[in-house]
N, C-alpha and C positions, 0 to 999 in steps of 0.2 A: 246345250251341253247336257249329257246324260246325267241322271240323278245319281248322286253318290250313295254308297251303302255304308252301314255301320250299326253297331249295337251299343256303343258307349260314347260318352262325351268326347273322349280322346280321338274317336274316329271321324268327328266332324272336321270338314275342311273350311277354314275361315273365309276363303275366297269364293266359296260356292253359296248360292248361285251367282254367276256373273251378271252384270247389268244387262247383258245381251240376251239372256234367257227370255223365252216367251212367258208372258204372265200366266198362261194356262198351266204352267208347271209348278206354280206357287203352292197349290194344294198338296202336291207330292212332297215338296220340301217340308211343309208343315207336318205332314204325317210322319216323315222321317224324324223330325225333331221330337215329336211326341213319343215315337217308338224308342228313341235313344233315352229320353228322360225316364220313361217307364222301365226300361231295362236297367239303367244305371241305378235307379232308386226304387226297386220293386216293392219294398215294404213301407214306403213313405206315404202316410195317409193323413197327414196333418201339417200345419205350418211349422217351419223351422226358423227359430228366431235368434240364434247366436250371432254375435258380431264377427266380422272377418278375423279379428285377433283371436277370438275364442275358437273359431274353426281351425285356424292355423295351429294353435296350441294343441288341440285334440288330435290333429292329423300328424303332428310330430315335428313342429318347428324347433329344431335343436337350439336355436339362438335363445329361445325362452327357457330352455332347460326343463320343460314340463311335458315329458313324454310318458304316457301310460299305455303299455302294450298288452294285448290280450293273448299274445303268443304263449302257449304252454311250453315251458322249457323242461318238462319232465318232473317237476317237483310236486305235483299233486293235482293238476288239472284245473287250476283256478286262474285268476288274473295275476300275472306276474308284474308287479309294479317296479319296473326297472328304475324309473326316476319319477318322482311326484314332487312338483315344485322345487326341483333341485335338491331334495332331501334324501334321495336314494332310498325311498320307502321307509325312512326313519319315522315318518309321521304315522304310518300304518302299524308299525311294530317297533317302537323306540328301543334302543339298546337297554337291556336289563329286564325286559318283559319276560315273565315266566308264563308259559302257555301249556295247558294240559293237552295231551295228544294220545289218542286211543290206539295208535299203531305200535308195532314192535320195532320199527326202524325210524330213527329221527329223520324228519324231512331235510332235504338238501338246504344248506345254508343256516340251519338251526343247530344248537349245541344241546347235548343232554346234560341235565343238572346232576352230574355224577361225581362231583368233587375233583374232576380232572384239572391238572395244571395246563394252562394254555398260554400262548405267546402274547405278551403285552403289546407288541407292535402290530401283529396281525389283527388282534381284537382291541385296538386302541379305543374305539367308541364304547365298548362294553367295560373296559378297564377304567375309563373316565367315570363311569356310573358306579361300579361296585368296588373298584380298587382292590384292596386286600382284605375286605370284610370277611371273605370265606376262606382265606389262606393266602399267604404271600408267595406261593409257588417256590421257586428257587431263590426268591428274594431279589432277583435282578431282572431276568427276562421273562418270567412267567408269573401268573397269578392263578388262584383256584376258583373254579366255578362252585356254586353252592352244591351240596350233596343232598338232594331231595329224594333219593331212592327210599321207598317205603315210608315216606313222611307225608303228613298233611301240611299244606301251606297255611300259615296263620298270619293275619295282618299285623303290621307294625303298630304298637300301642301309641306312639307319638304323643305322650303326655295324657292320654285318656284316663289312665289309672286302673284299667281292667286287669293288668298284669304288670305291676310297676317294676318288677325285676327283669322284665323281658327287654333285651337289646336287639337292635337290628342284626340279623345273621345268627341269632341264638336258636337253640333247639329246645323244645319242651321235653324234659326227660322223664316225667312221671305220667302215670295213666290217670284216667278218671277214677275218682275215689268215692267211697261211701254210697254206692248205688245199691238200693234195697228194692227188691222186687220179688215177684212170685217165681218159684222154681218149677 
């Protein structure tokens, strides 16, 4: 039987070579297998040790619910974590995280901390975290985001005593006082 051709593992024919092939063609078959392995895994230069279950998870076994895709969906050119351990990227950026961003347009899927009223159902995970701390919205279907425009973020005191009057969601209304220096 003539030697099959191929570049990738999927090109291999399981029934080749048949038992009737001459032994003298064995080296050709071995060279083909080497070629296919080198083409399929061009940058593999060390041992690969994951278990079959780990490989299946990384490849995208939807039954495990642990898919991490590197397809850029236009939101900034990084890894888009569609689902990580079934948490839908909540582990990477849990609801309520405030993140500084140097651009002028808020990235897709993020909200600007501008005090806007947003839907409680649409943003149920965020509402579960901040509730009406920054405003009740219309009191029924919406709630307010924090308004951090022009503000510095300061940490929650949580009983430390550095600023005993500070409450979660409050703003510091006075400036730094009594600074004396050279003019």
